[in-house]
ROTI-940403 format. One record per residue: x, y, z of N, C-alpha, C in turn. Coordinates in pm, whole numbers, padded with zeros to 5 digits, always signed. Example, Ala and Ser with C-alpha at 12.3 -4.5 7.8 and 13.67 -1.06 7.14 Angstrom:
! residues 2
+01319-00569+00780+01230-00450+00780+01320-00330+00780 +01285-00225+00708+01367-00106+00714+01290+00003+00787 
***
This chain:
! residues 449
-02562+02048+00642-02509+02169+00704-02403+02133+00809 -02433+02028+00886-02340+01987+00992-02208+01942+00934 -02214+01869+00820-02092+01824+00755-02009+01942+00709 -02077+02046+00655-02007+02163+00605-01932+02233+00716 -01990+02235+00837-01925+02301+00949-01807+02220+01000 -01815+02091+00995-01717+02009+01064-01601+01964+00975 -01619+01952+00845-01515+01892+00763-01395+01985+00755 -01284+01941+00810-01163+02022+00820-01086+02028+00688 -01123+01947+00589-01046+01942+00465-01046+02075+00391 -01150+02155+00413-01158+02283+00344-01131+02403+00431 -01098+02382+00560-01084+02497+00651-00950+02504+00723 -00893+02392+00763-00769+02394+00841-00651+02437+00753 -00555+02515+00805-00434+02550+00729-00368+02425+00671 -00321+02437+00546-00283+02319+00470-00172+02238+00536 -00066+02305+00583+00044+02231+00647-00004+02151+00766 -00080+02218+00853-00136+02147+00968-00229+02036+00924 -00305+02060+00818-00402+01961+00772-00333+01834+00722 -00226+01850+00642-00155+01732+00593-00099+01652+00710 -00040+01723+00808+00012+01654+00926-00101+01587+01003 -00210+01663+01024-00324+01611+01100-00384+01487+01034 -00390+01489+00899-00448+01375+00827-00348+01259+00815 -00218+01295+00814-00117+01192+00788-00072+01117+00912 -00059+01187+01026+00008+01120+01139-00069+00999+01191 -00204+01002+01197-00268+00877+01242-00247+00763+01142 -00251+00798+01012-00227+00696+00910-00083+00646+00920 +00009+00741+00943+00150+00704+00952+00177+00612+01070 +00118+00643+01184+00138+00559+01302+00081+00421+01278 -00040+00415+01221-00102+00285+01198-00021+00203+01098 +00032+00271+00995+00111+00199+00896+00245+00154+00953 +00304+00236+01039+00429+00196+01103+00407+00077+01196 +00295+00079+01267+00261-00037+01351+00246-00160+01262 +00181-00140+01146+00165-00250+01052+00301-00298+01001 +00391-00203+00977+00526-00240+00931+00600-00318+01039 +00585-00274+01164+00647-00347+01275+00592-00489+01280 +00459-00501+01264+00399-00634+01262+00460-00721+01151 +00469-00664+01029+00523-00741+00917+00665-00787+00945 +00744-00698+01005+00882-00733+01036+00888-00841+01144 +00813-00821+01252+00814-00918+01362+00760-01052+01314 +00655-01049+01233+00599-01171+01175+00707-01247+01098 +00785-01173+01018+00891-01236+00940+01001-01291+01030 +01033-01217+01137+01135-01264+01230+01092-01394+01297 +00965-01400+01340+00914-01524+01400+00921-01639+01301 +00878-01613+01177+00878-01720+01077+01020-01762+01044 +01114-01665+01039+01254-01699+01010+01311-01790+01118 +01258-01782+01240+01306-01868+01348+01253-02011+01335 +01149-02031+01255+01104-02167+01228+01209-02237+01142 +01243-02173+01028+01347-02226+00939+01367-02129+00824 +01479-02143+00754+01503-02062+00635+01399-02091+00527 +01355-02217+00520+01254-02251+00419+01120-02187+00451 +01088-02173+00578+00964-02106+00615+00966-01959+00570 +01080-01892+00589+01091-01753+00544+01087-01746+00392 +01146-01844+00325+01142-01847+00179+00998-01865+00130 +00919-01945+00203+00778-01962+00168+00704-01828+00176 +00734-01749+00280+00674-01616+00292+00718-01524+00179 +00844-01537+00136+00893-01456+00025+00816-01487-00103 +00784-01614-00125+00706-01650-00243+00559-01612-00228 +00510-01608-00105+00371-01567-00082+00354-01416-00093 +00462-01341-00074+00455-01195-00070+00391-01133-00194 +00424-01176-00317+00359-01114-00434+00207-01127-00434 +00155-01240-00384+00009-01256-00381-00052-01165-00276 +00011-01154-00161-00038-01060-00060-00035-00917-00114 +00071-00884-00185+00082-00752-00245-00029-00729-00347 -00062-00834-00422-00170-00823-00521-00305-00800-00454 -00330-00868-00343-00454-00848-00269-00464-00703-00219 -00354-00655-00163-00351-00517-00116-00369-00421-00233 -00315-00458-00350-00327-00372-00468-00474-00350-00504 -00553-00456-00503-00696-00441-00533-00763-00350-00429 -00733-00373-00302-00796-00295-00196-00753-00149-00200 -00624-00125-00221-00575+00013-00226-00626+00084-00350 -00626+00014-00464-00672+00077-00588-00816+00121-00581 -00902+00033-00530-01043+00072-00512-01053+00180-00407 -00965+00173-00304-00967+00276-00200-00931+00414-00253 -00842+00420-00351-00808+00549-00413-00932+00609-00478 -01005+00525-00554-01129+00574-00617-01231+00611-00512 -01242+00529-00408-01337+00554-00299-01310+00692-00237 -01184+00718-00201-01148+00845-00137-01170+00962-00231 -01126+00948-00358-01136+01059-00452-01282+01095-00480 -01366+00994-00505-01506+01021-00539-01583+01073-00418 -01564+01007-00303-01635+01050-00182-01592+01191-00140 -01462+01217-00139-01413+01349-00096-01460+01459-00190 -01460+01432-00320-01506+01533-00416-01653+01567-00392 -01736+01465-00368-01878+01493-00344-01901+01565-00212 -01820+01533-00113-01830+01607+00012-01787+01752-00006 -01684+01774-00089-01641+01910-00118-01749+01989-00190 -01827+01920-00271-01938+01983-00345-02065+01992-00262 -02061+01943-00137-02177+01940-00045-02291+01854-00101 -02254+01747-00172-02352+01657-00233-02365+01533-00145 -02448+01541-00039-02461+01428+00053-02526+01304-00011 -02630+01319-00094-02684+01200-00161-02579+01133-00250 -02500+01213-00322-02394+01156-00405-02288+01087-00322 -02255+01144-00204-02158+01082-00114-02210+00948-00064 -02338+00942-00030-02396+00815+00016-02389+00709-00093 -02421+00747-00217-02415+00651-00327-02272+00603-00349 -02174+00695-00335-02034+00657-00351-01994+00552-00249 -02043+00565-00126-02010+00470-00020-02066+00331-00052 -02191+00323-00091-02252+00192-00115-02192+00123-00237 -02160+00199-00341-02097+00138-00457-01957+00088-00420 -01887+00162-00335-01755+00117-00290-01761-00013-00212 -01859-00024-00121-01874-00148-00045-01903-00266-00138 -01982-00244-00242-02013-00351-00336-01887-00400-00408 -01801-00307-00444-01676-00345-00512-01583-00423-00419 -01578-00385-00291-01495-00459-00196-01550-00599-00172 -01681-00615-00174-01739-00749-00162-01697-00836-00280 -01694-00778-00399-01647-00851-00517-01501-00892-00504 -01420-00804-00442-01279-00838-00419-01265-00962-00331 -01345-00967-00224-01334-01082-00133-01369-01211-00206 -01472-01210-00290-01508-01330-00366-01392-01373-00455 -01327-01276-00519-01214-01306-00606-01099-01366-00528 -01065-01307-00413-00955-01359-00331-00986-01500-00282 -01108-01520-00240-01148-01651-00185-01137-01760-00292 -01178-01729-00413-01168-01826-00522-01023-01864-00550 -00935-01764-00547-00793-01794-00569-00739-01880-00455 -00779-01848-00330-00733-01928-00217-00775-02073-00227 -00895-02096-00278-00947-02232-00286-00893-02309-00407 -00870-02237-00518-00843-02307-00644-00705-02281-00705 -00642-02168-00670-00522-02130-00745-00390-02132-00671 -00394-02147-00539-00272-02135-00459-00170-02244-00493 -00215-02366-00506-00122-02477-00531-00050-02459-00664 -00125-02424-00768-00064-02404-00900+00040-02294-00895 +00008-02185-00824+00101-02073-00815+00232-02115-00749 +00225-02182-00635+00346-02217-00561+00429-02326-00629 +00362-02419-00696+00437-02520-00774+00516-02451-00884 +00461-02344-00940+00532-02269-01043+00647-02187-00988 +00646-02157-00857+00751-02076-00796+00873-02157-00754 +00850-02276-00699+00961-02353-00642+00933-02503-00655 +01041-02578-00666+01027-02723-00671+01043-02789-00536 +01070-02710-00431+01087-02763-00296+00949-02791-00236 +00920-02919-00210+00787-02958-00165+00751-02897-00029 +00849-02891+00062+00820-02837+00195+00788-02687+00188 +00859-02615+00101+00830-02473+00083+00690-02456+00023 +00655-02542-00072+00521-02538-00131+00413-02559-00025 +00431-02659+00061+00330-02690+00163+00312-02574+00260 +00422-02515+00304+00411-02403+00398+00348-02281+00330 +00386-02257+00206+00328-02145+00133+00178-02161+00112 +00135-02285+00080-00008-02309+00060-00087-02290+00190 -00033-02339+00299-00101-02322+00429-00118-02174+00462 -00016-02096+00433-00020-01952+00463-00119-01879+00372 -00107-01900+00242-00188-01823+00147-00336-01861+00151 -00366-01989+00173-00507-02028+00175-00583-01957+00287 -00522-01948+00403-00587-01877+00514-00601-01728+00482 -00494-01666+00432-00497-01523+00403-00599-01488+00297 -00613-01573+00196-00706-01544+00086-00852-01572+00123 -00876-01689+00180-01015-01729+00205-01080-01648+00317 -01001-01595+00409-01057-01515+00519-01025-01366+00502 -01013-01324+00377-00977-01185+00349-01094-01088+00361 -01211-01135+00406-01322-01041+00423-01291-00936+00530 -01195-00966+00618-01155-00867+00718-01089-00746+00655 -00991-00770+00567-00922-00659+00502-01015-00587+00405 -01110-00660+00344-01205-00598+00252-01311-00515+00327 -01322-00532+00455-01409-00447+00538-01332-00328+00592 -01207-00351+00631-01124-00243+00684-01111-00127+00587 -01077-00157+00463-01040-00052+00368-01151+00051+00344 -01275+00010+00312-01376+00113+00288-01408+00194+00413 -01405+00130+00530-01432+00204+00654-01324+00307+00681 -01198+00271+00656-01089+00368+00674-01107+00487+00582 -01148+00463+00458-01163+00572+00362-01279+00664+00397 -01385+00610+00451-01497+00695+00494-01453+00788+00606 -01386+00732+00706-01341+00813+00819-01240+00918+00776 -01152+00881+00684-01052+00974+00635-01117+01088+00556 -01211+01055+00470-01273+01156+00383-01364+01251+00459 -01413+01209+00575-01498+01297+00656-01418+01373+00760 -01284+01368+00749-01200+01447+00839-01174+01382+00973 -01174+01246+00979-01148+01173+01103-01034+01074+01081 -00912+01124+01055-00801+01033+01025-00762+00943+01140 -00797+00981+01264-00764+00894+01377-00833+00759+01366 -00948+00757+01297-01017+00630+01276-00933+00532+01197 -00859+00584+01098-00767+00501+01021-00666+00435+01114 -00609+00516+01205-00508+00465+01299-00567+00358+01389 -00689+00381+01438-00750+00287+01531-00778+00154+01461 -00830+00160+01338-00864+00037+01266-00739-00043+01234 -00642+00021+01170-00520-00051+01132-00437-00088+01253 -00424+00006+01347-00340-00019+01464-00392-00132+01550 -00524-00137+01570-00581-00243+01654-00558-00379+01592 -00574-00387+01460-00550-00514+01393-00405-00558+01403 -00313-00462+01388-00170-00495+01396-00130-00540+01536 -00186-00475+01637-00154-00514+01775-00203-00656+01803 -00324-00687+01757-00376-00824+01772-00282-00923+01703 -00234-00887+01583-00138-00973+01513-00013-00999+01596 +00043-00891+01651+00166-00903+01728+00147-00993+01850 +00032-00983+01914+00006-01064+02032-00012-01212+01995 -00086-01235+01887-00120-01373+01851-00007-01448+01781 +00081-01375+01713+00186-01441+01635+00265-01544+01715 +00334-01506+01824+00414-01607+01895+00327-01717+01958 +00204-01679+01997+00117-01779+02060+00079-01886+01959 +00032-01843+01840-00016-01940+01741+00101-02013+01673 +00212-01943+01649+00324-02006+01578+00395-02108+01666 +00425-02068+01791+00511-02151+01876+00433-02225+01985 +00350-02153+02060+00277-02218+02170+00179-02321+02116 +00100-02281+02016+00003-02374+01956+00066-02462+01848 +00194-02437+01818+00270-02518+01723+00202-02524+01585 +00149-02409+01540+00085-02403+01409+00183-02366+01298 +00303-02320+01333+00402-02285+01233+00357-02169+01146 +00384-02182+01015+00351-02075+00920+00201-02048+00917 +00120-02152+00931-00026-02133+00934-00067-02044+01052 +00007-02051+01162-00023-01965+01276-00002-01818+01243 +00102-01787+01164+00125-01650+01122+00008-01600+01036 -00042-01685+00947-00156-01647+00863-00282-01628+00948 -00304-01717+01045-00422-01706+01130-00418-01576+01211 -00301-01541+01263-00289-01415+01337-00320-01295+01247 -00277-01303+01123-00302-01194+01028-00451-01174+01004 -00523-01282+00972-00664-01266+00937-00748-01231+01061 -00711-01282+01178-00784-01244+01300-00767-01095+01327 -00646-01044+01307-00622-00901+01324-00702-00818+01226 -00710-00862+01101-00786-00789+01000-00935-00788+01032 -00987-00901+01074-01129-00908+01109-01160-00820+01230 -01070-00820+01328-01087-00733+01445-01092-00587+01405 -01000-00545+01316-00999-00408+01268-01128-00372+01197 -01182-00465+01117-01308-00440+01048-01425-00422+01144 -01429-00504+01248-01537-00492+01348-01529-00357+01420 -01408-00318+01459-01390-00189+01527-01429-00075+01434 -01396-00088+01305-01434+00015+01208-01584+00032+01196 -01660-00077+01206-01807-00066+01200-01861+00016+01317 -01803-00001+01435-01846+00079+01551-01809+00226+01532 -01691+00252+01476-01650+00391+01454-01740+00460+01351 -01785+00385+01251-01872+00442+01149-02004+00491+01208 -02054+00420+01308-02180+00460+01372-02166+00595+01442 -02043+00630+01484-02024+00754+01559-02031+00878+01470 -02020+00861+01337-02026+00978+01249-02153+00978+01163 -02254+00906+01208-02374+00895+01125-02447+01028+01109 -02425+01123+01201-02488+01255+01184-02416+01338+01077 -02286+01311+01057-02210+01385+00956-02229+01327+00817 -02239+01195+00809-02260+01129+00681-02369+01023+00699 -02494+01065+00695-02603+00969+00714-02609+00868+00600 -02609+00741+00635-02614+00634+00534-02741+00554+00549 -02812+00539+00442-02935+00461+00442-02948+00390+00308 -02986+00262+00313-03004+00185+00190-03133+00220+00118 -03219+00296+00181-03349+00329+00122-03329+00407-00008 -03389+00356-00113-03382+00422-00243-03251+00399-00318 -03163+00317-00262-03036+00294-00329-03054+00207-00453 -02985+00243-00560-02982+00162-00681-02844+00176-00746 -02806+00073-00818-02676+00075-00886-02682+00175-01000 -02586+00265-01004-02580+00369-01107-02465+00340-01202 -02498+00324-01327-02396+00293-01427-02290+00402-01433 -02333+00528-01428-02238+00639-01438-02137+00638-01323 -02186+00605-01203-02098+00602-01088-02001+00484-01095 -02048+00370-01144-01959+00256-01160-01851+00284-01264 -01890+00357-01370-01791+00396-01471-01687+00490-01410 -01732+00582-01324-01639+00674-01258-01545+00598-01166 -01599+00501-01092-01514+00416-01008-01410+00342-01094 -01457+00284-01204-01366+00208-01290-01258+00297-01349 -01295+00419-01387-01199+00511-01449-01084+00542-01354 -01113+00552-01224-01008+00582-01126-00947+00454-01070 -01031+00355-01041-00983+00236-00970-00899+00144-01058 -00938+00124-01183-00865+00029-01268-00719+00069-01284 -00689+00195-01322-00547+00231-01327-00478+00221-01192 -00552+00257-01083-00492+00250-00950-00462+00106-00910 -00554+00014-00941-00531-00129-00911-00411-00180-00991 -00411-00148-01120-00299-00192-01204-00168-00133-01154 -00175-00006-01111-00057+00061-01059-00003-00013-00937 -00092-00046-00843-00050-00117-00723-00009-00261-00755 -00079-00323-00850-00051-00463-00883+00086-00479-00947 +00138-00372-01006+00269-00381-01067+00376-00415-00963 +00351-00381-00836+00446-00419-00730+00459-00570-00722 +00348-00642-00742+00354-00788-00744+00433-00838-00864 +00412-00772-00977+00486-00811-01098+00636-00792-01076 +00671-00680-01010+00812-00654-00983+00872-00761-00893 +00803-00792-00783+00858-00891-00690+00869-01028-00755 +00767-01065-00835+00775-01193-00906+00890-01193-01006 +00899-01084-01083+01005-01076-01183+01143-01074-01121 +01160-00997-01015+01291-00991-00949+01328-01126-00886 +01227-01195-00830+01254-01329-00776+01314-01419-00885 +01253-01415-01003+01298-01500-01113+01438-01459-01161 +01458-01328-01175+01585-01280-01229+01699-01302-01129 +01676-01268-01002+01781-01284-00901+01815-01431-00876 +01719-01519-00901+01746-01662-00885+01854-01709-00982 +01868-01635-01096+01975-01667-01190+02112-01643-01128 +02118-01553-01032+02244-01523-00962+02261-01618-00844 +02161-01617-00752+02170-01700-00632+02036-01698-00560 +01999-01813-00499+01876-01812-00420+01893-01729-00294 +02015-01707-00252+02040-01616-00140+01997-01474-00176 +02011-01436-00303+01967-01304-00348+01815-01291-00335 +01742-01400-00361+01596-01399-00342+01564-01380-00194 +01642-01444-00108+01624-01429+00037+01647-01284+00079 +01755-01222+00026+01785-01082+00058+01673-00991+00007 +01619-01021-00111+01509-00942-00165+01387-00949-00072 +01363-01068-00015+01253-01081+00080+01274-00993+00202 +01398-00984+00249+01429-00895+00361+01404-00750+00321 +01448-00713+00201+01428-00575+00153+01280-00538+00153 +01196-00625+00102+01054-00593+00095+00994-00574+00234 +01045-00644+00333+00997-00623+00469+01044-00490+00527 +01172-00455+00498+01229-00333+00555+01180-00207+00486 +01159-00213+00354+01123-00091+00282+00985-00039+00322 +00903-00123+00385+00774-00075+00431+00788+00035+00536 +00898+00031+00612+00918+00135+00715+00940+00272+00651 +00988+00275+00529+01007+00401+00459+00883+00437+00378 +00834+00342+00298+00727+00375+00205+00590+00385+00271 +00567+00318+00383+00436+00333+00447+00414+00474+00500 +00513+00539+00563+00493+00680+00597+00472+00767+00474 +00545+00739+00365+00525+00817+00242+00384+00795+00189 +00338+00671+00193+00202+00643+00146+00096+00701+00239 +00129+00723+00365+00033+00789+00454+00011+00933+00410 +00118+01001+00369+00105+01135+00313+00026+01128+00182 +00059+01028+00100-00013+01007-00026-00162+00990-00003 -00199+00905+00094-00340+00881+00124-00411+01007+00170 -00345+01082+00258-00404+01206+00307-00424+01305+00194 -00327+01312+00103-00334+01409-00007-00448+01379-00103 -00479+01252-00126-00590+01219-00217-00719+01282-00167 -00746+01268-00037-00869+01327+00019-00863+01479+00018 -00749+01537+00058-00737+01683+00068-00747+01748-00070 -00671+01697-00166-00672+01756-00300-00808+01737-00366 -00866+01618-00354-00997+01593-00416-01103+01686-00358 -01103+01702-00225-01202+01789-00160-01187+01933-00209 -01064+01984-00209-01043+02124-00245-01054+02148-00395 -01030+02044-00475-01059+02053-00618-01209+02069-00639 -01288+01987-00565-01433+02001-00575-01482+02136-00525 -01411+02193-00426-01451+02322-00371-01392+02441-00448 -01308+02413-00550-01251+02521-00631-01141+02600-00564 -01062+02536-00475-00958+02606-00400-00819+02571-00455 -00776+02645-00557-00648+02616-00623-00530+02636-00530 -00531+02740-00447-00418+02768-00358-00398+02655-00258 -00508+02598-00208-00495+02489-00111-00444+02362-00179 -00484+02338-00303-00435+02222-00378-00284+02234-00397 -00236+02350-00441-00093+02370-00465-00012+02362-00336 -00064+02422-00230+00006+02419-00102+00016+02276-00050 -00088+02199-00067-00086+02059-00023+00020+01981-00099 +00031+02004-00227+00129+01934-00308+00271+01968-00263 +00300+02096-00242+00435+02137-00199+00471+02074-00065 +00379+02081+00028+00406+02027+00162+00424+01875+00155 +00341+01808+00075+00349+01663+00065+00481+01615+00009 +00532+01683-00095+00661+01644-00153+00772+01663-00050 +00770+01775+00022+00873+01799+00123+00872+01694+00232 +00752+01660+00282+00741+01560+00388+00785+01423+00341 +00746+01385+00219+00783+01254+00167+00933+01243+00144 +00995+01350+00092+01139+01349+00070+01216+01337+00202 +01172+01410+00304+01239+01402+00434+01231+01261+00490 +01115+01199+00478+01098+01061+00527+01187+00964+00451 +01193+00979+00318+01271+00889+00235+01421+00902+00264 +01468+01025+00280+01610+01045+00309+01649+00986+00445 +01563+01009+00545+01590+00954+00678+01588+00801+00675 +01490+00745+00605+01482+00599+00597+01599+00538+00523 +01642+00602+00415+01756+00552+00340+01883+00554+00423 +01904+00663+00498+02022+00672+00584+02021+00564+00691 +01905+00542+00753+01893+00440+00857+01924+00301+00802 +01874+00272+00681+01900+00141+00622+02048+00123+00589 +02111+00229+00538+02255+00220+00507+02338+00191+00632 +02303+00257+00742+02380+00242+00864+02350+00111+00937 +02225+00064+00927+02185-00050+01010+02166-00181+00939 +02202-00189+00810+02175-00311+00732+02238-00435+00796 +02364-00425+00836+02433-00541+00892+02371-00589+01021 +02338-00495+01110+02277-00530+01239+02143-00599+01217 +02062-00543+01127+01930-00601+01102+01942-00743+01050 +02032-00765+00956+02046-00899+00898+02094-01000+01003 +02190-00960+01084+02246-01055+01182+02152-01080+01299 +02096-00970+01355+02018-00982+01479+01875-01024+01451 +01809-00958+01356+01666-00983+01333+01643-01110+01251 +01724-01128+01146+01698-01239+01054+01797-01353+01070 +01890-01340+01167+01987-01445+01196+02056-01495+01068 +02097-01399+00984+02157-01433+00856+02296-01492+00875 +02330-01586+00789+02465-01641+00788+02561-01546+00719 +02689-01584+00717+02791-01496+00662+02769-01468+00513 +02727-01570+00438+02704-01550+00294+02593-01447+00272 +02483-01460+00349+02371-01367+00333+02410-01226+00376 +02490-01215+00482+02534-01082+00528+02627-01019+00426 +02720-01098+00374+02815-01046+00276+02745-00995+00151 +02640-01065+00109+02563-01020-00007+02462-00913+00031 +02400-00927+00149+02286-00843+00185+02321-00700+00220 +02431-00677+00291+02463-00541+00336+02482-00445+00218 +02570-00476+00122+02583-00383+00008+02458-00376-00077 +02385-00487-00088+02263-00487-00170+02156-00398-00110 +02136-00407+00022+02036-00323+00088+02076-00175+00081 +02203-00146+00089+02248-00007+00076+02220+00047-00065 +02232-00039-00164+02199+00004-00301+02050+00039-00312 +01965-00040-00249+01821-00013-00257+01786+00119-00189 +01859+00155-00083+01830+00278-00010+01848+00402-00096 +01937+00396-00195+01961+00510-00283+01838+00548-00365 +01747+00452-00383+01629+00476-00467+01516+00545-00392 +01520+00548-00259+01406+00596-00181+01362+00739-00215 +01453+00839-00222+01407+00977-00248+01337+00991-00384 +01390+00924-00486+01328+00932-00619+01188+00870-00616 +01174+00758-00545+01043+00693-00534+00943+00783-00461 +00989+00854-00359+00899+00939-00280+00833+01046-00367 +00911+01109-00455+00855+01212-00543+00751+01152-00637 +00781+01037-00696+00687+00973-00788+00557+00935-00718 +00567+00886-00595+00447+00845-00520+00357+00965-00492 +00415+01078-00453+00334+01197-00424+00272+01253-00551 +00346+01255-00661+00289+01304-00786+00177+01214-00834 +00189+01084-00807+00080+00992-00844-00047+01024-00769 -00036+01062-00642-00155+01101-00566-00222+01223-00630 -00143+01317-00677-00197+01435-00744-00269+01396-00871 -00210+01309-00951-00274+01265-01074-00409+01199-01047 -00413+01112-00946-00536+01041-00913-00644+01137-00865 -00607+01235-00785-00704+01327-00726-00766+01420-00829 -00693+01450-00936-00738+01548-01034-00791+01485-01162 -00812+01352-01159-00873+01286-01275-00775+01243-01382 -00647+01236-01351-00545+01190-01446-00491+01054-01404 -00581+00961-01377-00539+00830-01329-00450+00758-01429 -00469+00787-01558-00385+00721-01659-00239+00759-01641 -00213+00880-01592-00074+00919-01568-00016+00840-01451 -00098+00816-01348-00052+00732-01238-00018+00591-01286 -00100+00542-01378-00074+00409-01433+00058+00407-01509 +00083+00512-01587+00210+00520-01660+00328+00519-01563 +00318+00599-01457+00425+00606-01358+00450+00469-01296 +00343+00399-01263+00358+00266-01201+00416+00164-01297 +00371+00168-01422+00428+00076-01521+00579+00096-01534 +00621+00221-01529+00764+00250-01538+00838+00209-01411 +00781+00244-01294+00847+00213-01166+00861+00065-01142 +00756-00009-01176+00751-00148-01134+00783-00249-01244 +00803-00204-01366+00826-00303-01470+00920-00260-01580 +00882-00158-01653+00954-00124-01776+01096-00077-01751 +01124-00018-01635+01261+00025-01606+01339-00074-01520 +01289-00117-01402+01376-00197-01314+01401-00340-01360 +01302-00407-01421+01322-00548-01457+01427-00566-01567 +01420-00490-01678+01530-00504-01776+01666-00466-01716 +01667-00363-01631+01792-00324-01567+01846-00437-01480 +01756-00505-01406+01799-00617-01321+01857-00730-01405 +01793-00760-01518+01842-00869-01602+01981-00839-01657 +02001-00715-01702+02132-00676-01755+02238-00682-01646 +02205-00631-01526+02302-00629-01417+02337-00770-01369 +02237-00859-01360+02263-00996-01317+02357-01066-01415 +02339-01038-01543+02422-01102-01644+02564-01044-01647 +02575-00913-01623+02705-00846-01644+02780-00821-01512 +02712-00764-01412+02775-00735-01282+02678-00776-01172 +02667-00905-01143+02564-00953-01050+02570-00889-00912 +02689-00855-00863+02697-00797-00730+02636-00656-00725 +02604-00598-00841+02537-00466-00846+02390-00480-00887 +02335-00600-00881+02200-00624-00932+02094-00536-00866 +02110-00508-00736+02008-00433-00665+02007-00284-00702 +02103-00241-00783+02099-00104-00835+01988-00086-00937 +01925-00195-00980+01813-00185-01074+01700-00100-01018 +01684-00100-00885+01578-00019-00824+01611+00130-00834 +01736+00166-00818+01776+00306-00833+01755+00351-00977 +01795+00268-01073+01777+00303-01214+01629+00326-01244 +01544+00234-01197+01400+00244-01225+01337+00366-01162 +01369+00393-01035+01306+00505-00964+01352+00640-01018 +01481+00654-01049+01531+00782-01100+01472+00815-01236 +01469+00716-01325+01413+00739-01458+01263+00770-01450 +01192+00698-01362+01048+00720-01347+01018+00859-01295 +01098+00907-01199+01073+01040-01144+01082+01147-01251 +01177+01134-01342+01190+01233-01449+01065+01235-01537 +01011+01118-01569+00889+01110-01648+00771+01170-01571 +00761+01135-01441+00650+01185-01359+00652+01337-01349 +00768+01396-01339+00777+01541-01331+00731+01605-01462 +00766+01543-01574+00718+01594-01702+00565+01588-01712 +00506+01478-01668+00360+01465-01670+00295+01567-01575 +00359+01590-01460+00302+01687-01366+00297+01827-01425 +00399+01866-01500+00397+01999-01562+00277+02014-01655 +00240+01906-01722+00121+01911-01807-00006+01924-01724 -00015+01846-01615-00133+01854-01528-00146+01993-01467 -00035+02050-01427-00039+02184-01369-00090+02286-01470 -00042+02274-01594-00083+02368-01698-00230+02350-01736 -00276+02225-01745-00411+02198-01793-00518+02207-01684 -00483+02172-01559-00587+02159-01457-00564+02247-01337 -00448+02237-01271-00429+02306-01145-00441+02458-01160 -00383+02511-01265-00386+02658-01283-00527+02711-01310 -00620+02622-01344-00756+02665-01378-00859+02628-01274 -00816+02571-01161-00912+02536-01055-00976+02663-01000 -01107+02663-00993-01181+02778-00940-01196+02893-01035 -01147+02877-01161-01153+02987-01256-01290+03002-01321 -01370+02893-01320-01502+02901-01383-01610+02924-01280 
***
């Protein structure tokens, strides 16, 4: 009864609700983006090879996040739907099954850190010093990833119960710890690239510990007890149905970065360096968009479970508008500030600036198209059409941009970064077609039975 009274997902006006749910996530993600940028700036001051090592490590970090985010999508969708249905025992079971899946993720990451890092980096580059720095960085990030595997489920619980500020506190506290420790461990303690990795995992573990304390504060709204808990095959199948496409969808970002690294290397290793800068900068645009995406998964899932078609549609309209505004503003900022960022933040030489400024401006053109696809993917996931999200991701991250990049590198290399615009624009058209089907089959019938 108490949960029914307090959960704002079904009562607050939709526009205010999306903002209320998104802004703490947005702030925490922006803090995280600042950390990623500052971390890269510190590492770039060690040497160009140190930054190149981070560029090669980036796909693996993206893959780790892909597993956590993908399971988190299922966690939010299943938990929010059961809360919308006022099914507290089902919500409790959803939480414990989610924690079990995150524990499995940590075991997987740890095994790769212990056994697979060297093989991966040897396959990326023949430079021994870059390999050594990359191995030092990735081994720490992978083997001590239990912090990030604790953060994610706790953030989703707080978000699904209508406490988005908890998301901000967990992520923000970890990022602040990172920012403080980075210069100390990298330069004062002379740990180099390993210091950047140590700061990262300490921040993640700190966020996880803080999340455990926050979870205790909502125990009256979502009482959790292991008593009588058992693994349910049906619930694991439901998790797999949503999480597997979501993981694959997120993992495609790693495939893209790996593929683009290989293709752009055919043009110049400086292009790989510029791509590494792009991946650091684009987080400032896409993390706010993903904060809206994250909020929408909980809001749409809850109101779908409650049979509120008008609130689902209103959430979708507001989310697309907010994401587009963010993408347009971010694209404009990148176009205007590309040269300053390259020279001041990354201390780029003339060759890198000459290549990087027009290349980064080309990537900015893709932001609005990507924003629409990201928001539509959240709708697909929330309404049980995870396979459509997987299709969108396969197109965004592989089937469209990689062939386009290969053709451009061979024919007009100075336009190679336009491959992202080609991929995002084509994907958005497909996503809109899929959405019309979802609207006809599902959204128009919510609450009709």
